[in-house]
Every structure is written in C-alpha cells, then in structure tokens.
Phi, psi and omega in degrees: 000341178297336181288335184243011184294334178291343180263160180298156173055041190289333182291322173291324176295321180297315176297320179290329173299313177294319174299314180305311184296323182291318182292316177300320178297310189282312187266340187230030174052029173083011180249135180292128178307154181237035173215152179296321180306320182276324182293324181287350172282351180274143186303129169092359189253119173248186182301320182301305183298316175303314174301315182294317180296314179300317185286311183281324184269334184235358179067024181255125179245101178254356177188191180241129173287130181240108177254186183302316184290317181294319180299307180301303182296322183297320180283318182295314183294323177114018179276349179203159170246358187279160178245347182269129184302319175302317179290321174302317178301315179300312181301318180293324181300323180294328187249340179265130181300146183308320180299343179254006180304321184281342183259337187300321179295317181294326181293314180293321177291315178298321180291321177292329178278324187271322187240296187273067178287156178298320172250129179057064174293145181267072184307323175303328182266358187280124183276350178247011191299333181287345175263349187281119185302312183298319182293320177295324184269346186239349184240000000 
C-alpha cells in the first residue's frame, strides 16, 4: 500500500487492486483483459481507466478516456455540451477520427495543464483560441 499512499483515496484503491488481481487470476487466466467490456468488470475500473489501459498498454483504441481535463476542455472548446463522461465520450467519438482516439486524451490533458488551466488560463499562449467557443464568447 505504500506505493500508492501518495495518491488520494489510497486505501480504497489498494483494496480494489487486490480484488482486481484476484479476478484477473480467476476469471482471465492471469491476463489483463483487452476489451472495455471485460475491463469494466474489474473492481475500480470504469470506462476512463479501461480506455487508458487499452490505449497505453495494448495500443488498442476502443474509445476516448474522459477525465477532468477532457471534460472541462471539451465543454469549453465547444466539442460537447454534456456533463456526464460517457456522453462526452460519445460526442467526441462522433467528431474525432478513430486513429486519434488514443491521443486526444493526452493532448487535451497536456493543454489543460499547461495552457488552458482551470484557474488563470493562458489565453495569449493558446494555439486553438480561434476555434474555442469560450474564447469567442468571453474575450
């Protein structure tokens, strides 16, 4: 548990990791599943985590991981009007070519951390501001 203590909610995550290891061993012959439908059966795994595991571990893109940055930026830029991650993912899937599904999360997260921060966004440094709904409506 010491390895994950620095992240939030580490006790629950440690419990889920143990349960997950047992389930992978028992139900998947010790192999991490390679589909969203199977990954979300694991304790503590939702669509976001499943998408990230598939993309980063296996190079499989079955969807788009929607985390806090992707949610915030997708709405701000004007890619969705939805609030629920699964619905945001469906909106993004409709407009993002399949070959970019694995990278769109990383791009939006990087942009959200470096430029379009939740507090004090750097509009002058934003390379996509001319496409951004929020920027057009508020600046």
